[in-house]
C-alpha positions in Angstrom: 0.0 0.0 0.0 1.4 3.4 -1.0 1.9 6.0 1.6 -0.6 8.9 1.7 0.9 12.1 0.2 2.2 14.5 2.8 -0.1 17.3 3.9 0.7 20.7 2.3 2.6 23.1 4.4 1.3 26.6 5.0 4.3 27.8 2.9 3.1 25.8 -0.1 -0.5 26.8 0.4 0.5 30.5 0.7 2.6 30.3 -2.6 -0.4 28.9 -4.5 -2.8 31.4 -3.0 -0.6 34.3 -4.0 -0.5 33.1 -7.6 -4.2 32.6 -7.7 -5.0 36.0 -6.3 -2.5 37.7 -8.6 -4.1 35.9 -11.6 -7.5 37.3 -10.4 -6.2 40.8 -10.6 -5.9 41.4 -6.8 -3.6 44.2 -5.9 -1.4 43.3 -3.0 -1.9 39.6 -3.4 1.0 38.5 -1.1 -0.2 40.7 1.7 -3.8 39.6 1.4 -2.9 35.9 1.2 -0.8 36.2 4.4 -3.6 37.9 6.3 -6.1 35.2 5.2 -3.7 32.4 6.0 -2.9 33.8 9.4 -6.6 34.1 10.2 -7.3 30.5 9.0 -4.5 29.2 11.2 -5.5 31.3 14.2 -2.1 33.0 14.4 -1.0 36.6 14.6 -0.1 37.8 11.1 3.2 39.2 12.4 4.2 35.7 13.5 3.0 33.8 10.5 6.6 33.2 9.2 7.3 31.1 12.3 4.5 28.7 11.3 5.0 28.4 7.5 6.7 25.0 7.8 4.3 23.5 10.3 1.6 21.0 9.3 -1.5 22.7 7.9 -4.5 21.1 9.7 -7.3 20.1 7.3 -9.8 22.5 8.9 -7.4 25.4 8.6 -6.7 24.4 5.0 -10.5 24.4 4.3 -10.9 27.8 5.9 -8.0 29.2 3.9 -9.4 27.8 0.6 -12.8 29.4 1.2 -11.2 32.7 2.1 -8.9 32.7 -1.0 -11.9 31.8 -3.2 -13.8 34.7 -1.8 -10.8 37.1 -2.3 -10.3 35.9 -5.8 -13.9 36.9 -6.4 -12.8 40.3 -5.2 -14.6 40.3 -1.9 -12.8 42.7 0.4 -10.4 41.2 2.9 -12.2 43.1 5.7 -15.5 41.4 4.9 -13.8 38.0 4.7 -12.1 38.4 8.1 -15.2 40.3 9.4 -13.1 43.1 10.9 -10.9 46.1 10.0 -8.4 48.0 12.2 -9.0 51.7 12.6 -7.1 54.0 14.9 -5.7 51.0 16.7 -9.0 49.3 17.3 -10.8 46.4 15.5 -14.2 47.1 14.1 -16.6 44.5 12.8 -17.3 44.9 9.1 -20.1 43.4 7.0 -21.5 43.9 3.6 -23.9 46.4 5.1 -21.3 49.0 6.0 -18.4 50.8 4.4 -14.9 49.4 5.2 -13.2 52.0 7.4 -10.4 53.6 5.5 -7.1 54.9 6.7 -7.7 58.4 5.1 -10.7 58.8 7.4 -8.2 59.0 10.3 -7.4 62.5 9.1 -10.9 63.6 10.1 -10.5 61.9 13.5 -7.2 63.6 14.1 -8.8 67.0 13.3 -11.7 66.3 15.6 -9.4 65.3 18.5 -7.3 68.5 18.0 -9.8 70.5 20.1 -12.0 69.6 23.1 -15.6 68.5 22.6 -18.3 67.3 24.9 -21.0 66.1 22.6 -20.6 64.8 19.0 -23.0 63.8 16.3 -21.8 61.4 13.6 -24.1 61.5 10.5 -24.1 58.3 8.5 -22.2 56.4 11.1 -21.8 53.0 9.3 -19.6 50.8 11.4 -19.5 53.6 14.0 -15.7 53.8 13.5 -15.5 57.6 13.6 -17.9 58.1 16.5 -16.7 55.3 18.7 -13.0 56.2 18.1 -13.7 59.8 19.2 -15.6 58.6 22.3 -13.0 56.1 23.2 -10.3 58.8 23.0 -12.4 61.3 25.0 -14.1 59.2 27.7 -16.0 62.2 29.1 -17.8 63.0 25.9 -21.2 61.8 24.7 -22.2 60.9 21.2 -24.9 60.1 18.8 -24.6 58.2 15.5 -27.2 58.2 12.8 -27.8 56.1 9.7 -30.6 55.3 7.3 -29.7 51.6 7.3 -31.0 49.5 10.2 -28.4 46.9 9.3 -25.6 49.4 9.6 -26.9 50.6 13.0 -26.9 47.0 14.2 -23.2 46.7 13.2 -22.4 50.0 15.0 -24.2 49.0 18.1 -22.3 45.7 18.1 -19.0 47.6 17.7 -19.9 49.9 20.6 -20.6 46.9 22.8 -17.4 45.1 21.8 -15.3 48.2 22.6 -17.1 49.0 25.8 -18.0 52.5 24.5 -21.4 54.1 25.3 -23.1 55.8 22.4 -26.7 56.4 21.1 -27.7 55.3 17.6 -30.6 56.6 15.7 -32.4 55.6 12.5 -32.3 59.0 10.8 -32.0 60.5 7.3 -29.4 63.1 8.1 -31.1 65.4 10.7 -34.6 64.0 10.4 -34.5 62.2 13.7 -32.0 64.4 15.5 -32.8 66.7 18.4 -30.6 69.0 20.5 -27.3 70.7 19.8 -23.8 69.4 19.6 -20.4 71.1 19.8 -19.0 68.8 17.1 -20.7 67.3 14.0 -18.7 64.8 11.8 -19.6 62.8 8.7 -18.2 60.7 6.0 -21.2 60.8 3.7 -21.7 59.2 0.3 -19.7 61.4 -2.1 -19.1 59.4 -5.2 -20.9 60.7 -8.3 -23.0 58.1 -10.1 -20.9 58.6 -13.2 -17.8 57.6 -11.2 -19.2 54.3 -9.9 -18.3 52.2 -12.9 -14.6 53.0 -12.5 -14.4 51.9 -8.9 -12.6 48.7 -8.0 -14.7 45.5 -7.9 -14.1 45.3 -4.1 -15.9 48.6 -3.6 -18.4 48.7 -6.5 -19.6 45.1 -6.1 -19.3 44.5 -2.4 -19.9 47.7 -0.4 -23.3 49.2 0.1 -24.1 51.7 -2.8 -26.3 53.7 -0.4 -23.1 54.6 1.5 -21.1 55.2 -1.6 -23.2 57.4 -3.9 -26.2 59.7 -3.9 -27.1 58.6 -7.4 -26.3 62.1 -8.7 -23.4 64.5 -8.6 -22.0 63.3 -5.2 -22.9 66.5 -3.4 -26.5 65.8 -2.3 -25.4 64.8 1.2 -23.3 68.0 1.7 -26.2 70.1 0.6 -28.5 68.5 3.2 -25.8 68.7 5.9 -25.0 72.3 5.2 -28.7 73.2 5.3 -29.4 71.5 8.6 -26.2 71.6 10.6 -26.6 75.1 12.0 -29.8 74.2 13.8 -27.9 71.4 15.6 -24.5 73.0 16.4 -23.8 75.0 19.5 -22.4 78.6 18.8 -18.8 78.2 17.8 -19.3 74.4 17.3 -17.3 72.6 14.7 -18.3 70.6 11.6 -15.9 68.2 9.9 -16.8 66.5 6.6 -14.8 63.9 4.7 -14.8 64.6 1.0 -13.7 63.2 -2.3 -10.4 64.7 -3.5 -12.0 67.0 -6.1 -14.9 68.2 -3.9 -13.2 70.7 -1.5 -14.1 74.0 -3.2 -17.7 72.9 -3.8 -18.3 71.7 -0.2 -16.5 74.7 1.3 -18.8 77.0 -0.7 -21.8 75.2 0.6 -20.8 75.7 4.2 -19.8 79.3 3.6 -23.1 79.9 1.9 -24.9 78.5 4.9 -23.2 81.0 7.2 -20.4 78.9 8.6 -17.1 80.6 9.4 -13.5 79.6 9.3 -14.0 77.2 6.4 -10.9 75.3 5.6 -9.9 72.3 3.4 -7.4 69.8 4.9 -5.4 67.3 3.0 -4.7 63.6 3.7 -1.2 62.0 3.9 -1.2 61.8 0.1 -1.7 65.5 -0.2 -5.3 65.1 -1.6 -8.1 67.2 -0.2 -9.8 65.0 2.4 -11.7 67.1 5.0 -13.6 70.3 5.0 -13.8 72.0 8.4 -15.9 75.0 9.5 -17.5 76.6 12.6 -20.9 77.8 13.5 -21.1 81.5 14.2 -20.7 82.5 17.8 -24.0 84.4 17.8 
């Protein structure tokens, strides 16, 4: 009787996965394959190299195969893993919410640059912005809104997992919001409908279109926010809006036209316009 073939090592499985992902057009195939293999094996990605010549248990091999197949189909890594790191914390991610992006940390940094006691996050999604701000400022209170009940469920779950108290409301921008805040933040849908076809399959085919585009010119959310924010900001309160890299002048003009002061456009680490900031008048 011939001996059974040896089980594949993680190193061999990784090499095959990288080739498969690269052939599927996945940018960063080696990085993604390593993340998926580490998750399938239940080891820290930074220590995966230490385990590449171990035996690969059949159940881990099956998990890795399923994950690689999903990634080859251009499903985002965060959705496969079910989480994404943001500002040093892990947030649960599903197909019902946008994947938190590193460039959004620019908005968080600007928000944390000044004190605040009560923050409103419009279109909260995973809750990554709101919950990060509240975790970094434990004495502050916060409200997150979204039009998606499924997104709000994800945000509530992230709040519970992080041990951060926040209120979440089903609201179309300000429709369900009462009271005033000294900080309003938002990363609204800003991709124009005409730009959707050019997005990567990971975004276009797997992230919620409701959170990506307004179905028009990409400015509808900013018009609604600019029109309603003054009624919900304390005198001198701040508003910080993430934008697409070509939208700075248009969004700045909307806020200035609504009576906001100190309007400024801030870049991200790639020197692209990323956040428009402004203040409510003092009186």
